[in-house]
VOTOR-352804 format. One record per atom (N, C-alpha, C): residue in one letter; x, z, y; atom name; residue number from 1. Coordinates in Angstrom, 2 decimals. Last residue first. Example, Ala and Ser with C-alpha at 12.3 -4.5 7.8 and 13.67 -1.06 7.14 Angstrom:
# residues 2
+---+---------+---------+---------+----+-----+
! r !       u !       w !       v !  a !   k !
+---+---------+---------+---------+----+-----+
! S !   12.85 !    7.08 !   -2.25 !  N !   2 !
! S !   13.67 !    7.14 !   -1.06 ! CA !   2 !
! S !   12.90 !    7.87 !    0.03 !  C !   2 !
! A !   13.19 !    7.80 !   -5.69 !  N !   1 !
! A !   12.30 !    7.80 !   -4.50 ! CA !   1 !
! A !   13.20 !    7.80 !   -3.30 !  C !   1 !
+---+---------+---------+---------+----+-----+
***
This chain:
# residues 93
+---+---------+---------+---------+----+-----+
! r !       u !       w !       v !  a !   k !
+---+---------+---------+---------+----+-----+
! E !  -77.98 !  -75.63 !   -4.23 !  N !  93 !
! E !  -78.37 !  -76.98 !   -3.77 ! CA !  93 !
! E !  -79.04 !  -77.77 !   -4.81 !  C !  93 !
! P !  -78.85 !  -72.21 !   -3.76 !  N !  92 !
! P !  -78.30 !  -73.29 !   -4.57 ! CA !  92 !
! P !  -78.81 !  -74.64 !   -4.07 !  C !  92 !
! T !  -78.00 !  -70.06 !   -1.20 !  N !  91 !
! T !  -79.04 !  -70.95 !   -1.66 ! CA !  91 !
! T !  -78.44 !  -72.08 !   -2.49 !  C !  91 !
! A !  -75.88 !  -68.75 !   -0.06 !  N !  90 !
! A !  -76.45 !  -68.20 !   -1.33 ! CA !  90 !
! A !  -77.51 !  -69.12 !   -1.93 !  C !  90 !
! E !  -75.40 !  -70.16 !    2.28 !  N !  89 !
! E !  -74.36 !  -70.12 !    1.24 ! CA !  89 !
! E !  -74.92 !  -69.65 !   -0.08 !  C !  89 !
! A !  -77.71 !  -69.58 !    3.65 !  N !  88 !
! A !  -77.43 !  -70.97 !    3.32 ! CA !  88 !
! A !  -76.38 !  -71.02 !    2.20 !  C !  88 !
! R !  -77.42 !  -66.80 !    4.02 !  N !  87 !
! R !  -78.55 !  -67.36 !    3.25 ! CA !  87 !
! R !  -78.24 !  -68.78 !    2.78 !  C !  87 !
! A !  -75.12 !  -66.78 !    5.63 !  N !  86 !
! A !  -75.09 !  -66.14 !    4.33 ! CA !  86 !
! A !  -76.22 !  -66.63 !    3.43 !  C !  86 !
! A !  -76.08 !  -68.11 !    7.89 !  N !  85 !
! A !  -74.98 !  -68.70 !    7.14 ! CA !  85 !
! A !  -74.90 !  -68.10 !    5.74 !  C !  85 !
! A !  -78.00 !  -66.26 !    8.72 !  N !  84 !
! A !  -78.43 !  -67.62 !    8.36 ! CA !  84 !
! A !  -77.34 !  -68.28 !    7.52 !  C !  84 !
! E !  -76.38 !  -64.05 !    9.33 !  N !  83 !
! E !  -77.40 !  -63.95 !    8.27 ! CA !  83 !
! E !  -77.82 !  -65.36 !    7.81 !  C !  83 !
! R !  -74.87 !  -65.16 !   11.44 !  N !  82 !
! R !  -74.21 !  -64.68 !   10.22 ! CA !  82 !
! R !  -75.19 !  -64.62 !    9.06 !  C !  82 !
! A !  -76.92 !  -65.61 !   13.32 !  N !  81 !
! A !  -76.15 !  -66.75 !   12.81 ! CA !  81 !
! A !  -75.43 !  -66.38 !   11.51 !  C !  81 !
! R !  -77.72 !  -62.97 !   13.78 !  N !  80 !
! R !  -78.66 !  -63.94 !   13.19 ! CA !  80 !
! R !  -77.94 !  -65.14 !   12.59 !  C !  80 !
! A !  -75.40 !  -62.05 !   15.02 !  N !  79 !
! A !  -75.83 !  -61.45 !   13.77 ! CA !  79 !
! A !  -76.82 !  -62.38 !   13.05 !  C !  79 !
! G !  -75.42 !  -63.61 !   17.35 !  N !  78 !
! G !  -74.31 !  -63.68 !   16.39 ! CA !  78 !
! G !  -74.68 !  -63.13 !   15.06 !  C !  78 !
! S !  -77.74 !  -62.66 !   18.57 !  N !  77 !
! S !  -77.65 !  -64.07 !   18.15 ! CA !  77 !
! S !  -76.52 !  -64.31 !   17.15 !  C !  77 !
! R !  -76.95 !  -59.99 !   19.05 !  N !  76 !
! R !  -78.11 !  -60.30 !   18.20 ! CA !  76 !
! R !  -78.05 !  -61.73 !   17.66 !  C !  76 !
! T !  -73.36 !  -59.66 !   18.82 !  N !  75 !
! T !  -74.61 !  -59.78 !   19.58 ! CA !  75 !
! T !  -75.72 !  -60.08 !   18.57 !  C !  75 !
! R !  -70.95 !  -59.77 !   17.51 !  N !  74 !
! R !  -71.57 !  -58.43 !   17.70 ! CA !  74 !
! R !  -72.78 !  -58.45 !   18.58 !  C !  74 !
! S !  -70.01 !  -62.31 !   17.62 !  N !  73 !
! S !  -70.59 !  -61.89 !   16.34 ! CA !  73 !
! S !  -71.24 !  -60.49 !   16.42 !  C !  73 !
! A !  -68.84 !  -62.38 !   20.14 !  N !  72 !
! A !  -70.10 !  -63.13 !   19.90 ! CA !  72 !
! A !  -70.77 !  -62.64 !   18.62 !  C !  72 !
! T !  -67.61 !  -59.52 !   21.64 !  N !  71 !
! T !  -67.43 !  -60.50 !   20.55 ! CA !  71 !
! T !  -68.78 !  -61.09 !   20.20 !  C !  71 !
! V !  -67.02 !  -58.96 !   24.91 !  N !  70 !
! V !  -68.04 !  -58.79 !   23.86 ! CA !  70 !
! V !  -67.83 !  -59.87 !   22.88 !  C !  70 !
! Q !  -64.90 !  -57.29 !   27.14 !  N !  69 !
! Q !  -65.08 !  -58.42 !   26.21 ! CA !  69 !
! Q !  -66.10 !  -58.06 !   25.13 !  C !  69 !
! R !  -66.50 !  -55.87 !   30.09 !  N !  68 !
! R !  -65.65 !  -55.80 !   28.84 ! CA !  68 !
! R !  -65.94 !  -56.97 !   27.95 !  C !  68 !
! N !  -67.47 !  -55.56 !   32.60 !  N !  67 !
! N !  -67.36 !  -56.89 !   32.06 ! CA !  67 !
! N !  -66.44 !  -56.94 !   30.83 !  C !  67 !
! P !  -67.20 !  -52.89 !   33.28 !  N !  66 !
! P !  -68.57 !  -53.45 !   33.10 ! CA !  66 !
! P !  -68.56 !  -54.85 !   32.50 !  C !  66 !
! F !  -65.22 !  -50.68 !   33.07 !  N !  65 !
! F !  -65.11 !  -52.04 !   32.47 ! CA !  65 !
! F !  -66.47 !  -52.64 !   32.22 !  C !  65 !
! R !  -65.98 !  -48.31 !   34.28 !  N !  64 !
! R !  -64.68 !  -48.92 !   34.63 ! CA !  64 !
! R !  -64.58 !  -50.35 !   34.15 !  C !  64 !
! H !  -68.43 !  -47.83 !   33.06 !  N !  63 !
! H !  -68.34 !  -47.89 !   34.50 ! CA !  63 !
! H !  -67.06 !  -48.63 !   34.91 !  C !  63 !
! L !  -67.71 !  -47.69 !   30.37 !  N !  62 !
! L !  -68.56 !  -48.77 !   30.83 ! CA !  62 !
! L !  -68.57 !  -48.95 !   32.34 !  C !  62 !
! Y !  -66.21 !  -45.31 !   30.52 !  N !  61 !
! Y !  -65.57 !  -46.56 !   30.09 ! CA !  61 !
! Y !  -66.40 !  -47.76 !   30.57 !  C !  61 !
! E !  -68.16 !  -43.47 !   31.27 !  N !  60 !
! E !  -67.01 !  -43.72 !   32.15 ! CA !  60 !
! E !  -66.35 !  -45.01 !   31.78 !  C !  60 !
! A !  -69.80 !  -43.57 !   28.99 !  N !  59 !
! A !  -70.32 !  -43.92 !   30.32 ! CA !  59 !
! A !  -69.20 !  -44.25 !   31.29 !  C !  59 !
! E !  -68.04 !  -42.58 !   27.08 !  N !  58 !
! E !  -68.53 !  -43.95 !   26.95 ! CA !  58 !
! E !  -69.08 !  -44.46 !   28.31 !  C !  58 !
! L !  -67.70 !  -39.95 !   28.01 !  N !  57 !
! L !  -66.56 !  -40.84 !   27.95 ! CA !  57 !
! L !  -66.97 !  -42.31 !   27.85 !  C !  57 !
! Q !  -70.35 !  -38.95 !   27.73 !  N !  56 !
! Q !  -69.62 !  -38.90 !   29.00 ! CA !  56 !
! Q !  -68.49 !  -39.93 !   29.04 !  C !  56 !
! A !  -70.86 !  -39.36 !   25.02 !  N !  55 !
! A !  -71.68 !  -40.00 !   26.02 ! CA !  55 !
! A !  -70.96 !  -40.04 !   27.38 !  C !  55 !
! T !  -68.96 !  -37.65 !   23.88 !  N !  54 !
! T !  -68.91 !  -39.08 !   23.61 ! CA !  54 !
! T !  -69.69 !  -39.85 !   24.67 !  C !  54 !
! R !  -69.91 !  -35.20 !   24.80 !  N !  53 !
! R !  -68.58 !  -35.66 !   25.26 ! CA !  53 !
! R !  -68.45 !  -37.14 !   25.02 !  C !  53 !
! S !  -72.38 !  -35.06 !   23.42 !  N !  52 !
! S !  -72.32 !  -34.98 !   24.91 ! CA !  52 !
! S !  -71.01 !  -35.58 !   25.43 !  C !  52 !
! T !  -71.62 !  -35.12 !   20.76 !  N !  51 !
! T !  -72.51 !  -36.09 !   21.28 ! CA !  51 !
! T !  -72.39 !  -36.20 !   22.83 !  C !  51 !
! H !  -70.06 !  -32.79 !   20.63 !  N !  50 !
! H !  -69.47 !  -34.09 !   20.28 ! CA !  50 !
! H !  -70.32 !  -35.23 !   20.88 !  C !  50 !
! R !  -71.96 !  -30.84 !   21.25 !  N !  49 !
! R !  -70.78 !  -31.02 !   22.10 ! CA !  49 !
! R !  -70.16 !  -32.38 !   21.86 !  C !  49 !
! E !  -73.72 !  -31.11 !   19.07 !  N !  48 !
! E !  -74.22 !  -31.25 !   20.45 ! CA !  48 !
! E !  -73.05 !  -31.54 !   21.39 !  C !  48 !
! L !  -71.97 !  -30.53 !   16.95 !  N !  47 !
! L !  -72.61 !  -31.85 !   17.03 ! CA !  47 !
! L !  -73.11 !  -32.12 !   18.45 !  C !  47 !
! A !  -71.34 !  -27.88 !   17.57 !  N !  46 !
! A !  -70.29 !  -28.87 !   17.48 ! CA !  46 !
! A !  -70.88 !  -30.28 !   17.59 !  C !  46 !
! D !  -73.88 !  -26.68 !   17.37 !  N !  45 !
! D !  -73.16 !  -26.65 !   18.61 ! CA !  45 !
! D !  -72.06 !  -27.70 !   18.64 !  C !  45 !
! D !  -74.47 !  -27.06 !   14.66 !  N !  44 !
! D !  -75.37 !  -27.64 !   15.67 ! CA !  44 !
! D !  -74.62 !  -27.72 !   17.04 !  C !  44 !
! S !  -71.33 !  -27.77 !   12.95 !  N !  43 !
! S !  -72.46 !  -26.88 !   13.37 ! CA !  43 !
! S !  -73.28 !  -27.62 !   14.40 !  C !  43 !
! G !  -70.62 !  -30.60 !   10.86 !  N !  42 !
! G !  -70.40 !  -29.74 !   12.04 ! CA !  42 !
! G !  -71.62 !  -28.87 !   12.29 !  C !  42 !
! Y !  -71.11 !  -32.40 !    8.79 !  N !  41 !
! Y !  -70.63 !  -31.07 !    8.44 ! CA !  41 !
! Y !  -70.46 !  -30.12 !    9.63 !  C !  41 !
! L !  -72.15 !  -34.91 !    9.72 !  N !  40 !
! L !  -72.50 !  -34.39 !    8.42 ! CA !  40 !
! L !  -72.19 !  -32.88 !    8.25 !  C !  40 !
! F !  -71.10 !  -35.18 !   12.35 !  N !  39 !
! F !  -72.52 !  -35.33 !   12.09 ! CA !  39 !
! F !  -72.95 !  -34.67 !   10.76 !  C !  39 !
! T !  -68.37 !  -34.88 !   11.86 !  N !  38 !
! T !  -69.06 !  -33.93 !   12.73 ! CA !  38 !
! T !  -70.56 !  -33.96 !   12.47 !  C !  38 !
! E !  -67.88 !  -37.13 !   10.23 !  N !  37 !
! E !  -67.68 !  -35.78 !    9.70 ! CA !  37 !
! E !  -68.39 !  -34.74 !   10.53 !  C !  37 !
! H !  -68.54 !  -39.18 !   12.11 !  N !  36 !
! H !  -69.25 !  -39.04 !   10.85 ! CA !  36 !
! H !  -69.11 !  -37.62 !   10.27 !  C !  36 !
! R !  -66.74 !  -38.83 !   14.35 !  N !  35 !
! R !  -68.18 !  -38.71 !   14.45 ! CA !  35 !
! R !  -68.87 !  -38.42 !   13.14 !  C !  35 !
! T !  -64.02 !  -39.27 !   14.46 !  N !  34 !
! T !  -64.49 !  -37.99 !   13.89 ! CA !  34 !
! T !  -66.00 !  -37.82 !   13.88 !  C !  34 !
! R !  -63.73 !  -41.77 !   15.65 !  N !  33 !
! R !  -63.11 !  -41.54 !   14.33 ! CA !  33 !
! R !  -63.72 !  -40.25 !   13.66 !  C !  33 !
! H !  -64.86 !  -41.34 !   18.14 !  N !  32 !
! H !  -65.49 !  -42.27 !   17.17 ! CA !  32 !
! H !  -64.99 !  -42.07 !   15.78 !  C !  32 !
! L !  -62.97 !  -39.58 !   19.20 !  N !  31 !
! L !  -64.36 !  -39.16 !   18.99 ! CA !  31 !
! L !  -65.06 !  -40.07 !   18.02 !  C !  31 !
! Q !  -60.67 !  -41.19 !   19.23 !  N !  30 !
! Q !  -60.68 !  -39.95 !   18.44 ! CA !  30 !
! Q !  -62.10 !  -39.47 !   18.18 !  C !  30 !
! E !  -61.46 !  -43.23 !   21.00 !  N !  29 !
! E !  -61.11 !  -43.57 !   19.61 ! CA !  29 !
! E !  -61.16 !  -42.29 !   18.72 !  C !  29 !
! L !  -61.80 !  -41.72 !   23.34 !  N !  28 !
! L !  -62.94 !  -42.39 !   22.71 ! CA !  28 !
! L !  -62.66 !  -42.72 !   21.25 !  C !  28 !
! E !  -59.13 !  -40.97 !   23.80 !  N !  27 !
! E !  -60.15 !  -39.95 !   23.55 ! CA !  27 !
! E !  -61.40 !  -40.54 !   22.87 !  C !  27 !
! H !  -58.01 !  -43.53 !   24.24 !  N !  26 !
! H !  -57.54 !  -42.69 !   23.11 ! CA !  26 !
! H !  -58.58 !  -41.61 !   22.76 !  C !  26 !
! L !  -59.33 !  -44.29 !   26.61 !  N !  25 !
! L !  -59.53 !  -45.04 !   25.38 ! CA !  25 !
! L !  -59.08 !  -44.27 !   24.12 !  C !  25 !
! L !  -58.35 !  -42.27 !   28.33 !  N !  24 !
! L !  -59.79 !  -42.43 !   28.09 ! CA !  24 !
! L !  -60.05 !  -43.20 !   26.79 !  C !  24 !
! V !  -55.64 !  -42.82 !   28.26 !  N !  23 !
! V !  -56.11 !  -41.54 !   27.72 ! CA !  23 !
! V !  -57.61 !  -41.63 !   27.42 !  C !  23 !
! G !  -55.61 !  -45.34 !   29.53 !  N !  22 !
! G !  -55.05 !  -45.15 !   28.20 ! CA !  22 !
! G !  -55.57 !  -43.91 !   27.52 !  C !  22 !
! N !  -56.77 !  -44.80 !   32.11 !  N !  21 !
! N !  -57.39 !  -45.72 !   31.13 ! CA !  21 !
! N !  -56.90 !  -45.55 !   29.72 !  C !  21 !
! D !  -56.73 !  -41.30 !   32.86 !  N !  20 !
! D !  -56.28 !  -42.65 !   33.08 ! CA !  20 !
! D !  -56.80 !  -43.51 !   31.94 !  C !  20 !
! L !  -59.31 !  -39.06 !   33.85 !  N !  19 !
! L !  -58.48 !  -39.58 !   32.81 ! CA !  19 !
! L !  -57.99 !  -41.02 !   33.15 !  C !  19 !
! A !  -61.16 !  -38.25 !   35.70 !  N !  18 !
! A !  -59.76 !  -37.90 !   35.96 ! CA !  18 !
! A !  -58.80 !  -38.51 !   34.92 !  C !  18 !
! H !  -63.63 !  -38.90 !   34.73 !  N !  17 !
! H !  -63.15 !  -39.60 !   35.92 ! CA !  17 !
! H !  -61.66 !  -39.39 !   36.17 !  C !  17 !
! P !  -64.05 !  -37.05 !   32.70 !  N !  16 !
! P !  -63.74 !  -38.43 !   32.32 ! CA !  16 !
! P !  -63.17 !  -39.22 !   33.51 !  C !  16 !
! S !  -62.49 !  -33.89 !   33.16 !  N !  15 !
! S !  -63.50 !  -34.85 !   33.61 ! CA !  15 !
! S !  -63.13 !  -36.27 !   33.23 !  C !  15 !
! I !  -61.31 !  -32.35 !   30.26 !  N !  14 !
! I !  -61.03 !  -32.90 !   31.55 ! CA !  14 !
! I !  -62.13 !  -33.87 !   31.93 !  C !  14 !
! G !  -63.20 !  -29.79 !   28.46 !  N !  13 !
! G !  -62.40 !  -31.00 !   28.60 ! CA !  13 !
! G !  -62.22 !  -31.42 !   30.07 !  C !  13 !
! E !  -66.50 !  -28.55 !   28.84 !  N !  12 !
! E !  -65.23 !  -28.56 !   28.21 ! CA !  12 !
! E !  -64.49 !  -29.86 !   28.52 !  C !  12 !
! P !  -68.38 !  -27.12 !   31.56 !  N !  11 !
! P !  -68.10 !  -28.18 !   30.59 ! CA !  11 !
! P !  -66.69 !  -28.08 !   30.01 !  C !  11 !
! K !  -69.72 !  -23.91 !   31.74 !  N !  10 !
! K !  -68.69 !  -24.80 !   32.24 ! CA !  10 !
! K !  -68.43 !  -25.85 !   31.17 !  C !  10 !
! D !  -71.91 !  -22.59 !   30.59 !  N !   9 !
! D !  -71.57 !  -22.37 !   32.00 ! CA !   9 !
! D !  -70.58 !  -23.41 !   32.56 !  C !   9 !
! H !  -72.77 !  -22.56 !   28.04 !  N !   8 !
! H !  -73.08 !  -23.78 !   28.80 ! CA !   8 !
! H !  -72.72 !  -23.62 !   30.27 !  C !   8 !
! P !  -72.01 !  -20.15 !   26.81 !  N !   7 !
! P !  -71.78 !  -21.40 !   26.12 ! CA !   7 !
! P !  -71.99 !  -22.63 !   26.96 !  C !   7 !
! G !  -70.20 !  -17.92 !   29.02 !  N !   6 !
! G !  -71.40 !  -18.35 !   28.37 ! CA !   6 !
! G !  -71.19 !  -19.76 !   27.76 !  C !   6 !
! D !  -67.80 !  -16.97 !   29.94 !  N !   5 !
! D !  -69.00 !  -16.46 !   30.56 ! CA !   5 !
! D !  -70.29 !  -16.93 !   29.89 !  C !   5 !
! P !  -65.70 !  -18.38 !   28.69 !  N !   4 !
! P !  -66.01 !  -17.04 !   28.25 ! CA !   4 !
! P !  -67.31 !  -16.44 !   28.84 !  C !   4 !
! H !  -66.40 !  -21.72 !   27.67 !  N !   3 !
! H !  -66.05 !  -20.84 !   28.77 ! CA !   3 !
! H !  -66.49 !  -19.42 !   28.39 !  C !   3 !
! R !  -65.25 !  -22.87 !   24.46 !  N !   2 !
! R !  -66.29 !  -22.56 !   25.43 ! CA !   2 !
! R !  -65.78 !  -21.63 !   26.50 !  C !   2 !
! M !  -62.95 !  -25.33 !   23.56 !  N !   1 !
! M !  -63.24 !  -23.93 !   23.61 ! CA !   1 !
! M !  -64.28 !  -23.68 !   24.74 !  C !   1 !
+---+---------+---------+---------+----+-----+
***
């Protein structure tokens, strides 16, 4: 809900810094789950707010967990290896 004095006078939601780790992760999961529908069907204001809040929470998560686990297949080299394996599998011998 927007602050009654104006649409941009006060940010919505609890500061990401004040959220404990579990709540931060839960909020991120909810935002990621609802992104597609907000992008396709939300008002300009809803999309702007969704984007802003997601960026805030993601920045806080990265600040707290700078050495988060990265799955090798989610890197560029991992993607290239997947593509090469798929090509090799599709190529008749």
